[in-house]
C-alpha positions in Angstrom: 104.3 91.2 94.2 103.6 94.4 95.7 105.5 96.5 98.2 104.6 98.5 101.3 107.5 100.5 102.7 106.4 102.3 106.0 108.0 105.6 106.4 107.2 105.5 110.1 106.2 102.8 112.5 104.7 104.8 115.0 101.7 104.9 114.5 101.8 101.7 112.5 100.1 102.0 109.3 97.5 99.2 109.8 95.0 100.8 107.4 97.5 100.7 104.6 98.5 97.2 105.2 94.6 96.1 105.4 93.9 97.9 102.2 96.6 96.1 100.6 95.2 92.7 101.8 91.9 93.6 100.2 93.1 93.6 96.6 91.8 90.3 95.0 95.3 89.2 94.0 96.9 89.2 97.4 97.3 85.8 98.6 100.0 86.1 101.3 102.5 88.7 102.9 106.1 88.5 103.2 108.0 90.7 105.8 111.6 91.4 104.8 113.6 92.8 107.7 117.0 93.1 109.0 115.9 92.0 112.2 114.5 88.9 114.0 111.1 89.4 112.8 109.5 92.2 114.9 107.0 93.5 112.3 105.5 89.9 111.6 103.0 90.5 114.6 102.1 94.0 113.6 101.2 92.7 110.0 99.4 89.9 111.3 97.4 92.2 113.8 96.5 94.6 110.8 95.2 91.7 108.8 93.4 90.0 111.8 95.1 86.8 110.6 93.2 86.9 107.4 96.1 86.1 105.2 99.3 84.2 105.8 102.3 86.2 106.8 105.7 84.8 106.3 109.2 86.3 107.4 112.5 86.6 105.6 115.4 88.4 107.5 118.8 89.0 108.3 120.8 90.2 111.4 124.1 91.8 112.0 123.6 94.4 109.2 123.5 92.0 106.3 121.2 93.4 103.8 119.1 90.7 101.9 119.9 90.7 98.2 116.9 91.1 95.6 117.6 87.8 94.3 117.2 86.2 97.7 113.8 88.0 98.3 112.6 86.8 94.8 113.6 83.2 95.6 111.6 83.5 98.8 108.5 84.9 97.0 108.7 82.0 94.6 108.9 79.6 97.3 105.9 81.2 99.0 104.0 81.3 95.8 104.8 77.7 95.1 107.0 78.4 92.0 110.0 76.1 91.5 
């Protein structure tokens, strides 16, 4: 698993996301947000939908726990 943590969303770091996707080991993306998934479309646009993009998020100020994110990564990757 890798991590892209944008410092700013304007302008959106399309080039950074695309460069990450070009790595041979990248099979999918997971956006982890404290929102309803507003960044999913931006990631899909950056990738021209060339890789699957999944969403994991919480609202109401509830910060996802690292263990919850890891479980989501395992689920996406097919791990049990």
